C-alpha positions as CSV (number, residue, x, y, z in Angstrom):
1,X,23.4,55.9,-14.7
2,X,22.5,54.5,-18.0
3,X,24.3,51.7,-17.4
4,X,22.7,51.2,-14.2
5,X,19.3,51.8,-15.6
6,X,20.1,49.1,-18.6
7,X,21.0,46.7,-15.7
8,X,18.1,46.9,-13.5
9,X,15.7,46.6,-17.3
10,X,17.3,43.3,-18.6
11,X,18.7,41.5,-15.6
12,X,16.6,42.3,-12.5
13,X,20.0,44.5,-11.1
14,X,19.2,46.1,-7.7
15,X,21.5,48.8,-7.0
16,X,22.5,50.1,-3.6
17,X,20.8,53.5,-3.5
18,X,17.5,52.2,-4.8
19,X,16.7,51.0,-1.6
20,X,14.1,51.4,1.5
21,X,15.4,51.7,5.0
22,X,13.0,51.9,7.7
23,X,14.7,53.2,10.7
24,X,13.1,52.8,14.5
25,X,13.9,56.3,16.5
26,X,13.0,55.3,19.9
27,X,10.5,56.7,22.3
28,X,11.3,60.0,21.8
29,X,14.9,61.0,23.9
30,X,17.7,61.5,20.9
31,X,20.3,60.2,22.9
32,X,18.8,56.7,22.9
33,X,18.8,56.6,19.1
34,X,21.3,53.5,17.8
35,X,24.6,53.7,15.8
36,X,23.0,52.3,13.2
37,X,20.0,54.3,12.8
38,X,21.9,57.4,12.6
39,X,24.6,56.1,10.2
40,X,21.3,55.4,7.9
41,X,19.8,58.8,8.2
42,X,22.9,60.6,7.4
43,X,23.2,58.0,4.2
44,X,19.7,58.7,3.1
45,X,19.1,61.3,0.4
46,X,15.4,61.3,1.5
47,X,13.7,61.2,5.3
48,X,9.9,60.2,5.1
49,X,8.0,60.3,8.5
50,X,4.4,59.9,9.4
51,X,2.2,62.7,10.8
52,X,-1.3,62.4,11.6
53,X,-2.5,65.4,9.8
54,X,-1.4,68.3,7.5
55,X,-1.1,70.5,10.4
56,X,0.9,68.4,13.3
57,X,4.7,67.6,13.7
58,X,5.7,64.3,13.7
59,X,7.1,63.1,16.7
60,X,9.5,60.8,14.9
61,X,11.1,63.4,12.8
62,X,11.7,65.2,16.1
63,X,13.7,62.7,17.5
64,X,16.3,63.1,14.8
65,X,16.0,66.9,13.6
66,X,19.6,67.6,13.8
67,X,20.5,64.9,11.2
68,X,17.9,65.8,9.3
69,X,18.1,69.8,8.9
70,X,19.8,69.6,5.2
71,X,17.9,66.5,4.0
72,X,14.8,66.3,1.6
73,X,12.1,65.6,4.5
74,X,8.6,64.3,3.3
75,X,5.8,64.1,5.6
76,X,2.8,61.2,4.9
77,X,-0.9,61.2,6.5
78,X,-0.6,58.0,8.5
79,X,-4.2,56.8,9.4
80,X,-3.3,55.2,12.8
81,X,-6.5,54.6,14.4
82,X,-8.3,57.2,12.9
83,X,-12.1,55.6,11.6
84,X,-12.3,59.3,8.7
85,X,-9.5,58.0,6.8
86,X,-9.5,54.8,4.5
87,X,-6.3,52.7,5.7
88,X,-5.8,51.0,2.6
89,X,-5.9,54.0,0.3
90,X,-3.6,56.1,2.7
91,X,-1.0,53.3,2.7
92,X,-1.0,52.6,-1.4
93,X,-0.4,56.9,-1.6
94,X,2.5,56.8,0.7
95,X,3.7,53.8,-1.0
96,X,3.2,55.1,-4.4
97,X,5.2,58.3,-3.3
98,X,8.5,56.4,-1.9
99,X,8.7,54.4,-4.4
100,X,8.7,57.1,-7.1
101,X,11.6,58.3,-5.3
102,X,13.6,54.9,-5.3
103,X,13.0,54.4,-8.9
104,X,14.6,57.7,-9.4
105,X,17.7,56.1,-8.2
106,X,17.1,58.0,-4.4
107,X,17.9,56.4,-1.2
108,X,15.2,56.5,1.2
109,X,14.8,56.3,5.3
110,X,11.1,56.1,7.1
111,X,11.6,57.0,10.3
112,X,9.4,54.6,12.9
113,X,8.4,56.0,16.6
114,X,10.0,53.2,19.4
115,X,11.3,50.3,17.5
116,X,10.0,48.5,14.0
117,X,8.5,45.4,15.6
118,X,5.7,46.9,18.0
119,X,2.7,48.1,16.9
120,X,4.8,49.8,14.0
121,X,2.6,51.9,11.4
122,X,5.6,51.1,9.4
123,X,5.4,47.2,8.3
124,X,1.9,48.3,6.4
125,X,4.1,50.3,3.9
126,X,6.8,47.2,4.3
127,X,4.2,44.4,3.2
128,X,3.3,46.5,0.4
129,X,6.2,46.6,-1.1
130,X,7.3,43.8,-0.8
131,X,4.5,42.5,-2.9
132,X,4.1,45.2,-5.4
133,X,8.2,45.9,-5.7
134,X,10.1,42.9,-4.8
135,X,13.0,44.5,-7.0
136,X,13.3,47.6,-4.6
137,X,16.2,46.5,-1.4
138,X,14.9,47.0,2.0
139,X,16.4,47.0,5.5
140,X,14.9,47.5,9.0
141,X,16.7,48.8,11.8
142,X,15.1,48.5,15.5
143,X,15.2,51.1,17.8
144,X,15.1,50.8,21.9
145,X,11.1,50.4,22.6
146,X,9.1,52.6,25.2
147,X,8.6,49.0,26.5
148,X,12.2,48.5,27.1
149,X,13.1,52.1,28.1
150,X,10.0,52.6,31.0
151,X,11.4,48.9,32.4
152,X,14.8,50.4,32.4
153,X,14.1,53.7,34.2
154,X,12.4,51.9,37.0
155,X,14.8,48.8,37.2
156,X,11.9,47.1,36.2
157,X,12.4,43.3,34.6
158,X,10.4,43.1,31.9
159,X,11.0,39.1,32.0
160,X,12.6,36.8,34.4
161,X,13.7,32.9,33.9
162,X,10.5,31.0,33.8
163,X,8.5,34.1,33.0
164,X,6.1,34.8,30.2
165,X,6.2,38.3,29.0
166,X,2.9,39.5,27.2
167,X,2.6,42.9,25.2
168,X,-0.8,43.8,24.3
169,X,-2.9,47.1,23.3
170,X,-4.8,48.1,26.4
171,X,-8.6,46.3,26.3
172,X,-11.7,48.4,25.8
173,X,-13.7,46.6,28.2
174,X,-13.5,46.0,31.9
175,X,-14.5,42.7,31.4
176,X,-11.5,41.9,28.9
177,X,-8.8,43.5,30.6
178,X,-10.0,41.7,33.9
179,X,-10.1,38.2,32.3
180,X,-6.1,39.3,31.0
181,X,-5.0,39.9,34.6
182,X,-6.7,36.9,36.1
183,X,-5.1,34.5,33.4
184,X,-1.7,36.2,34.2
185,X,-2.1,36.2,37.8
186,X,-0.6,33.0,39.6
187,X,1.4,32.2,35.9
188,X,4.6,33.8,36.3
189,X,3.3,36.2,33.7
190,X,4.4,40.0,33.1
191,X,1.8,42.1,31.2
192,X,3.0,45.2,29.4
193,X,-0.5,47.1,28.4
194,X,0.3,49.5,25.6
195,X,-1.7,52.8,24.0
196,X,-3.8,52.9,27.5
197,X,-4.7,56.5,26.9
198,X,-8.8,57.3,27.0
199,X,-8.9,53.7,28.6
200,X,-7.1,54.9,31.3
201,X,-10.3,55.5,33.2
202,X,-11.7,51.8,32.5
203,X,-8.1,50.2,33.5
204,X,-7.8,52.2,36.9
205,X,-10.7,50.9,37.9
206,X,-9.7,47.0,36.8
207,X,-6.7,47.9,38.3
208,X,-8.2,48.5,41.7
209,X,-10.5,45.9,41.8
210,X,-7.5,43.6,41.0
211,X,-5.7,45.1,43.9
212,X,-2.8,45.5,42.0
213,X,-3.0,49.1,41.3
214,X,0.2,49.7,44.1
215,X,2.6,47.5,42.2
216,X,1.6,48.4,38.6
217,X,3.8,50.6,37.1
218,X,2.7,53.0,34.6
219,X,4.6,55.4,32.0
220,X,3.9,58.3,30.1
221,X,5.4,60.0,27.3
222,X,8.7,58.0,27.6
223,X,11.8,59.8,26.6
224,X,9.6,62.9,26.3
225,X,10.2,66.3,28.4
226,X,6.6,66.0,30.0
227,X,7.8,61.9,30.6
228,X,6.0,60.7,33.7
229,X,6.9,57.3,35.3
230,X,5.4,56.2,38.7
231,X,3.3,53.6,39.8
232,X,-0.6,54.0,38.8
233,X,-1.8,54.6,42.2
234,X,0.1,57.7,42.6
235,X,-1.5,58.8,38.8
236,X,-4.3,61.3,39.9
237,X,-5.8,62.6,36.5
238,X,-9.0,61.1,34.8
239,X,-7.0,61.0,31.0
240,X,-3.6,60.1,30.0
241,X,-1.8,60.8,26.5
242,X,-1.6,58.2,23.5
243,X,1.8,57.6,24.3
244,X,0.9,55.6,27.6
245,X,1.6,52.0,29.0
246,X,1.2,49.9,32.3
247,X,3.6,47.2,33.5
248,X,2.4,44.4,35.8
249,X,4.3,41.3,37.3
250,X,2.0,40.1,39.9
251,X,3.2,39.5,43.3
252,X,2.7,36.1,44.7
């Protein structure tokens, strides 16, 4: 241990134990975990996972709970889209906490719901660590995305030869969504619209006006016990949960 500290201080030595691994744990179903994800979690000393506030569970931690039962589990509040938090301050504090563990020789895994490259809050952690702590080894393990899982469950081809796939957060206005649909129609473009949630009434109205509500696929809480996958016209509620998306392929 003394030798490692000496080498780190004077030669920039990087120990394999002083590392951060960001692990995508998939959309919700533990059976969709990759072997690489499970392996990384088993090897880590510290498991960090996001929560939205002090009183809520972590969806990501629930997926891997059988593997982290005897680990040191560290919940960190992530700002998500909450306006009452200063996101820069929260990311900095989260990085500070993670870095302290790593500097003490611990290997840390940061859990990421879904895939590590799609709307992943963990990218903010990775950005700050690479910028301010370049001596720390980082690794990213992708996970199955809710888009891929939803498509597979309904035999929906996300993209075929000659097509374009657009992945976009649900617009906040009818005009923006209408424009997106009209630009995509006839251009061999498939739309994956994520984070529909509270914007469902707006989206439903637009899908009706564009005459695609019967062919648009909705997926709610993919991989979770209350999962719903059906055509948009079949969904009668006026609200959707946060984890919701729409898949649209235009029939020419």
